N, C-alpha and C positions, 0 to 999 in steps of 0.2 A: 853406290852406283845408281844413277837414275838418268840415263842418257837423254830421254825426251820427256818434257813436261806436257807437251801437246803433240798431236799427230793428225796431219791431214794427208790422206792416202790418195795416190794417183795410180792409175793403171796404164802400163805401156801398151800402146795399140799395135806395136810391132817391136821385134827384138832390137835392142841397141847394140849394134855391132862395133864394140870397142873393147880393147883389152885394158887391164889396169894400168899398164905402162903407157898406152896411148892416152888414157884419161889423165894420168899424171902430167904428161907433156902438155896436153891441152889446157889444163888448169894453170900451168905456169905462165901461160900467155896473158892470163887475167888475174895473176896473184895480187893480193891486196897491197896497195901503196897508200900512204897517208895523204890527206888532202893537201893541196898546195895552198898558197896564201889566198887564192881567188876561187877555190872550190867550195861549193855549198855542201857537197856530199861525195863520197866515193865508196864503191863496193868492190870486193875482190876475195879471192880464196886464201885461206890460211890453213895451217896444219890442225887437224882435229885434236891432236895431242897438245895444242898450245905451245908453250915454251919447251915442252918435253920432246918435240918432234920437228922434223924438217919436211917430211913428205906431206903433200897436199891431199893425199888419199890415205885412208886406213882400210886395209883389205883383210878380210877373214873369209876364205873360201869364195863364195859368190855374193858376199855381203860387202858393200863399200860404203864408207862414211866420209862425207865431205863437210866442210865448215866454211860458211860465208861470213865475212866480217864487213860491217858497214860503219862508216864514220859520217856523222852529220854535224855541221856547224850550228851552234845555238845562237840565234839572233832574236832576242825578244822583240815582238812587234812594237811594244811601247818605246823601245830605244830607237828603232827605225823611224817611227812616227815623230818622235820628239826632235830627232836630228834633222829629219826631212823638213819639218815645219819651220825650224830655225833657219835653214838654208833658203826656203821659199820666201819667208818674210824678209830676209836680208836682200835677196835678189830683187824682189818686187819693190823694196824701198829704194834700192840703188837705181833701178830702171824706170821707176815711176809707172809701171804697168803691171797688170795681173798676168801671171804665167799661164800659158795654155795647158790643156790636159796632157798633151804629148810631151811638153817641156817638163812637167812635174814627174811624168813617168820616167823620163831620161834621168832626171835628178835623183829619183828614188834608186835607180840602178847604180848610180854613182855613189850614193850613200851606203848601199849594201856592200859594194866592193871596197869602200874605204873602211868599213867596220869588220869585214871578214878576217883580216889578219889578226885581229885582237879577240875574235870570238872563241869561246870554249867549244870543245868537241864532245859529242855523245857517241858512244860506241855500242854496237849490238852485234850479236852473233846468231846465226841460224844454221842448225844442223840439217843435213839432207842424207837420208839413208837410201841407197840403191839396192834393192833386193832382186838380184838377177834370177834367183831360183823361182820366185813367185811373180816375176815381171811387174814389180811394184816400185814406186818411189814414195817415200814417206818424208814429210817435211815437218820439222818441229817449229810450228808457227801457230800463233793464237788467232790469226785471221786469214781469210782466203787471200786478201791483198798481199800480205807479207809473204805467203807461200808462193803466190804467182810471181811476185817480184824476184824471189829467190830462184825460181825455175826459169825466169827470163834470162838471168845471168848464166845459168847452166846451159840453156838453149843457145845463147850467144857463144858460149865456150865450145860447145860440141858442133855447132852449125845447124842442128835440128834436135828436137826433143819431142817425139810422138807420144804424148801422154794426155789422159783425160781424168777428171776427178772420178774416184770410185763411187759407183751408185748401186743401190739395191733395187730389185724388181718392185718391191712394195715401198711406199713412202715410209720413211723411218718413224715419223711421228705417229702413224697409225699403229705400228707394232708396239712402240713404247707405251702408248695409251692403253692398249690391251693388256700389256704386262702389268701395268699399275692397276688397272680396273679389276683384273682377276687376281692380283697379288700372286702372279705365277710367272716364272721365267724359265727358259730352257735350261737343261742340265749344264752345270758348270757356272752359271751366272746367278747372282743374287742382288736384289735391290738394296741400295744403301739408304741414305737419309736426306738426300737433296733432290729437288725437282723443280722444273719451271713449266708452267702450263700457259698456253696462249689461246685466245679465241681466234676463230677464222677472221672475223672482222676486227679491225683495229680498235674500234670503240668498245669491243668486248673485254679488253683489258688483259693484263698479264698477272699471274699469281706465282710467287716464288716461295719455296719452302726450304728451310735448312734445319737440320737436326730434328726431323719430323718423321713420324711413322707414316710411310707412304700408303699404308692400307687404311688410313684414318677416314672417317666419314667426311671430314672437311674437304679432303682431296677428291673423294668420290663425288661430292656435290658439284665441284668445279667441272669434273668430267661429264657428269649428267647434264650440266648447263651448256655443254658444247665446246669446252676447251680441250685442246690436245696437248699431250706431253711433248715438249720440244727440247728439254734437257733432263737427263736422268743420271744420277750417280749410281754406279754399280761396282760389283766386286766379281772378279773372275778367278775361280779356283783357289780363293784365299791367297792369291799370288800377286794380282795387280788390281788396284782400284783406279777408277777413272770416271769422268762424266761424259756421257755420249750426247751429242746434239743432233737435231733433226737434219743437219747437213752432213752427217756421218763424221764429224770431227770429234776426236777424243781429247778432252781437256783434263787438267788436274791429275795427270798420270802419277801414280804413286806405287812403288814396289813394296812388297811385304818384306819384313825383316829377314825372312828365310832367304829371299833372293839377294837382298843387299849384303848378307853375310856369307853367301855361298862361296865366294873366292877369298875369304879372309885368311886362308892358309898361305896366300901369296903375300909376301912382305910389301908393305906400302912404299918402301924405298924404291922398289922396282916398278916405277910408274908405268912404263910401256907394257910390261908383261901383265900387270893387273888391268890396265885399260883394255888390252886385247881380250883377256879372259872375260871381263865384264861385258864387252861388246858382243862377244860370241853368245854369252848367256842371254843378254837382253834381246838380241835379234831372234834367237831361237824361240824364246818365250813369246815375244810380241808378235811374231809371224803366225804362231798358232792361235793367239788371241784374235788376230784379224780374221783368220780363216773361220774360226768358230763363231765370231760375232756376225760376220756376213751371212753365214749359214743360218744362224738364229733369227736374223732379220728377213729371211725369206730368199736368200741367195742373191748373187751379183746380177745386175741388169745385163742382158745380152746386148752386145754392140749392134 
């Protein structure tokens, strides 16, 4: 069990008035369908249980899990360029004149459309967890853009989606820097062995450390020189390890063996039951982690 590898947290600015049944019906209107021969990409909703389920939502109490699937056609730029150049040279030779910029652009579109039916596809999936108890939406994405793109489809599905990124009262990097400087963290949290430090000015550089004692003199020297901690690997309650960034993104999320094995009494052949039990366990643990982390960072920013 390790539902999310990354987590970008959003705060609902008002209650989302929708039942699980209504949400299921709304998702069906934008269920995933594969690219047609002329599509560059397509996104839509699939079952969080993959081939083991048909529902587009997985609901456990007030916790809802969604899964977005995206298909993208792979067209290497070199292939497009070579094919286009060949057609340009052929036409210019036949017509005896150089093609205009607009004509080349039109020809490029034609080349792309001719190549699309033979292009390979790349697939990706993004999980979205809706926490109705805490009025939060958490996206398993490694970048803000991917998270925003996923929420854009959810917004289109629902008609509106009143959310903003979760922020703390104090800048995250200031708090992280103090934790490393003093080698002291709030109860329940422990520094691990990775960090990234950045200077305020770009020319000040970036320092990255892995498998390093974060209380070392080397890191202290960087902090004294004016660098701030912008990424920090941590451990929470010996249960969840993660790397926290200055944008409040959690990366490299890893659950302890105790959590992973918690539901081992459920036979793996019963995929749906095990999935449900793991989802309940994960959301329960991770929700508390978010609460305690935000509190440790000085509290959530007031709207």
